[in-house]
C-alpha positions as a printed Julia matrix, in Angstrom:
137×3 Matrix{Float64}:
 -25.23  -42.08  -38.01
 -24.7   -46.1   -38.66
 -27.63  -47.94  -38.61
 -26.85  -50.99  -36.77
 -29.68  -52.86  -37.44
 -29.46  -52.76  -41.22
 -25.41  -53.33  -40.8
 -26.18  -56.29  -39.01
 -28.82  -57.54  -41.26
 -26.66  -57.04  -44.58
 -23.51  -58.44  -43.07
 -24.61  -61.41  -41.27
 -28.41  -62.61  -42.63
 -29.21  -64.51  -45.81
 -30.17  -62.06  -48.63
 -33.74  -63.04  -49.03
 -34.27  -62.51  -45.07
 -32.38  -59.09  -44.91
 -35.33  -57.11  -46.43
 -38.02  -58.45  -43.84
 -35.82  -58.19  -40.96
 -34.81  -54.4   -41.29
 -38.19  -53.53  -42.62
 -39.81  -55.14  -39.57
 -37.72  -53.78  -36.75
 -38.15  -49.84  -38.42
 -41.96  -50.15  -37.59
 -42.86  -50.12  -33.94
 -46.0   -51.98  -34.14
 -44.23  -54.93  -36.0
 -40.86  -54.86  -34.21
 -42.21  -57.06  -31.33
 -42.98  -59.9   -33.86
 -39.41  -59.69  -35.58
 -37.9   -59.56  -31.56
 -39.83  -62.69  -30.85
 -37.9   -64.35  -33.59
 -34.6   -63.92  -31.93
 -36.04  -66.48  -29.28
 -36.04  -69.24  -31.76
 -33.69  -69.87  -34.71
 -31.92  -66.4   -35.84
 -31.21  -67.53  -39.86
 -27.68  -66.27  -39.66
 -24.75  -66.88  -42.14
 -22.74  -70.17  -40.47
 -19.68  -69.19  -42.42
 -19.19  -65.8   -39.83
 -20.57  -67.66  -36.7
 -18.69  -69.17  -33.72
 -20.26  -70.59  -30.94
 -18.91  -69.47  -27.92
 -17.71  -71.96  -25.4
 -20.2   -72.58  -22.27
 -17.42  -71.2   -19.86
 -17.11  -67.94  -21.79
 -20.75  -67.25  -22.39
 -21.22  -65.2   -19.18
 -20.66  -61.51  -18.85
 -16.97  -60.65  -17.98
 -15.49  -63.78  -20.45
 -17.82  -62.35  -23.15
 -16.65  -58.66  -22.61
 -12.98  -59.82  -22.69
 -13.62  -61.99  -25.94
 -15.61  -59.11  -27.8
 -12.89  -56.48  -26.79
 -10.2   -58.91  -28.02
 -11.95  -58.65  -31.43
 -12.19  -55.12  -31.41
 -15.5   -54.4   -29.67
 -15.42  -50.57  -28.17
 -16.85  -49.5   -24.74
 -20.17  -49.69  -25.96
 -22.84  -51.61  -28.08
 -26.27  -51.55  -29.6
 -29.03  -53.87  -28.35
 -31.7   -55.75  -30.69
 -33.32  -57.71  -27.53
 -36.95  -59.17  -26.81
 -38.35  -57.96  -23.5
 -36.13  -55.25  -22.24
 -36.34  -51.68  -22.16
 -32.82  -51.49  -23.78
 -34.37  -52.72  -26.95
 -33.16  -50.2   -29.96
 -30.33  -48.55  -27.42
 -26.52  -47.92  -27.19
 -25.21  -48.94  -23.89
 -22.01  -49.57  -22.17
 -20.64  -53.04  -23.47
 -20.53  -54.58  -19.86
 -24.16  -53.47  -19.01
 -25.57  -54.68  -22.14
 -23.87  -58.23  -21.54
 -24.94  -58.29  -17.59
 -28.76  -57.66  -18.92
 -28.6   -60.34  -21.78
 -26.68  -62.7   -20.04
 -29.06  -62.68  -17.49
 -32.48  -62.89  -19.57
 -33.87  -65.67  -20.91
 -34.89  -64.17  -24.15
 -33.18  -63.31  -27.53
 -30.67  -60.91  -28.02
 -28.04  -59.13  -30.3
 -25.69  -56.94  -29.62
 -23.95  -55.17  -32.53
 -20.35  -54.37  -31.28
 -18.87  -52.89  -34.48
 -21.63  -52.45  -37.28
 -21.59  -54.87  -39.9
 -18.36  -56.63  -38.61
 -18.66  -57.75  -35.07
 -21.76  -58.93  -33.43
 -23.05  -61.55  -30.41
 -26.3   -63.19  -30.76
 -27.92  -64.86  -27.89
 -30.73  -66.96  -28.49
 -33.19  -68.07  -26.16
 -31.89  -70.05  -22.93
 -30.24  -72.46  -22.72
 -28.65  -72.27  -25.98
 -25.12  -71.24  -26.46
 -24.22  -67.68  -27.79
 -23.02  -67.04  -31.03
 -20.41  -64.36  -32.19
 -20.62  -63.2   -35.7
 -17.61  -61.84  -37.04
 -16.55  -60.14  -40.65
 -12.89  -58.78  -41.62
 -14.99  -56.17  -43.71
 -18.42  -54.83  -43.18
 -21.04  -55.74  -45.51
 -22.98  -58.35  -47.26
 -22.79  -59.96  -50.66
 -24.75  -63.14  -50.16
């Protein structure tokens, strides 16, 4: 089974932030600490990031956008304050929950290749995309 959290970190976070991200998410007692950081600024690699236009930052247009980029029917959630954290859900259901939720979230659509990061509201969402999985930086 693919570890979405590790694949996300390796593909989209700076090398000096990856180990801590993975380590804290893996520890149930420390996971909440890392999840709360999603509300502020996640230090993603800007070379792989595209801000979602405000008119598309809603469940239906976002689903269409992510599907056009190769997302499948499900995604993995890393989210502060929802029971769906750490679970795989249908993409549409995940987007409905995350878009209505004010806290930060990551939806991993294709491990290490395609993700959606939603900072705490009202900040715009960010699509993170790589042609190939990985993380050399």
